[in-house]
C-alpha angles and dihedrals in degrees: 000000000000092000090052091051091049092050092049092047091048092050090049092052091048090051091050092049093048091047091047092051090051092048091049090055090050091050094048092049099038116116091010096105126208126297112249100224101034106035089229131119119277121238132185113262110251117245096004090185087074099085136193118236101189121059132354135225089257095043111026118203093237147319135278125190136018128252105257121227088233130017094252130032123236091257091055092048089047092051094046123102106268088353091288115119120197116273116286138165133198110256139169115213132180119218150120117285103236140172099258093209098048092045094052095040103043107359095247122158138122132071095312089059097044098101093046091048091051091052090048092051091047088054095049104265115152120271119232140191116213111202127205090256090059097254119141123216126190110231123210141148114281101213101091104202097037089049091050092047097047094250096130132075105200090119090064092050091048091047089055089055104043108143093015123116106236140174107242125192125193145104113310119212131169139180134175093350096314116120127197137175114204108207124214129203106055104102110140112248 
């Protein structure tokens, strides 16, 4: 009987925690609206006093990535379970190239964080794209096997543009609140 009571109590606590986490997400996102280009919630940009000097959301500094002929490359399809990658669609987004880890951890971005972001990228930290609506996308090369084998150089292009607002084209994919844009066009020649 005691074991049954413990199990029921544990399940009740888990249900409360899960419900509380869901309610917290609703509260954080409430009143924020939906981003026009992405169909996702809008969030305030962290540390807005950290400003970008090159490019704007209305006039990006430049472009990264090429529109792929199909959402996923042959190497991604070949690497996928049963040859079926997760859903993805070609998208072009505009945002600031940021160090994903520094932005999530301490809210740093902008020109004052450029040198730190470049060091982080050089040492393998994840690359992010911060859109005007405050959403953060992880950026990475789309071609699965070349990316895995070090045969792409998107990281160098992104490092050159830390703290710049850029137009980035690739295959957008998301799952469970995570957003990514897989960029095409950076195979080493």
